[in-house]
N, C-alpha and C positions, 0 to 999 in steps of 0.2 A: 390521476387522482383529482377529484373535483371537490375536495373538502375545504371548508373554511378554516382559518387558523383557530377560531374559537371552538371548533369541534375536534381538533387534533390533540393527541396526547403529546406530552413533552418529547417523547422519543420520536414520534412522527414528525414533529416540527423540527427537531434537531436534524433528522435525516434529510428533510427537504432543504434546510439551510446548508448543510454540508454538501449535498449534491449540487446545489446552485453555485456555491463558491467554487467547487472543483471544476464545474463546467466553464465558469467564467475565467478561471485561471488558465485552463487549457486553451480557451479561445484567445486570450490575450498573449499568453506566453508560448503556446504550441508545445509540441513534444520535442525537447532538446535532443533526443536520441533518434529522431526521425531520419531515416536514410542511412543510418549506421548499421553495420552487420555485427551481430553478436558472435564473439569468438566461440568456437566449438567447446573449448575447455571451460569457459564461463557458463555456457548453456548447460553442460553436463554437471557442473558443480551446483548450479541452481536447481536442476532436476533432482539431484541427490538430496539437497537440502529440503526440497518440497516433500520428498518421500519420507525423510526423517521426521519432519514436523507432523505429517499425516499419521505416522506411527506413534506419535506422542513422545518421541525421544527428545531429551532435553538438549538445548543448544549450549553454547559457551556462555559462561557467566560474564556479566558486564565488567566486573572487576578484573577478571582474567584477560579480557580483551584490552582494557585500559593498560594493564601492566605490560602486555605484549607490545603495545604501540608506544609506550613511553620509555 
């Protein structure tokens, strides 16, 4: 992208800033999970969750999760 800030929309500028911050944080902090293996059970659960979200199925409510954890 070779646009100047003055020609960008609010959303475009926001995206540029978010991307820049994310890249800098990754550069400084790295990936804390790098080198670790994902357990098969966790991977399968994440894939099931991804499919549910793609189908538009609702997740658990925030209040329900809070109640379960407290």
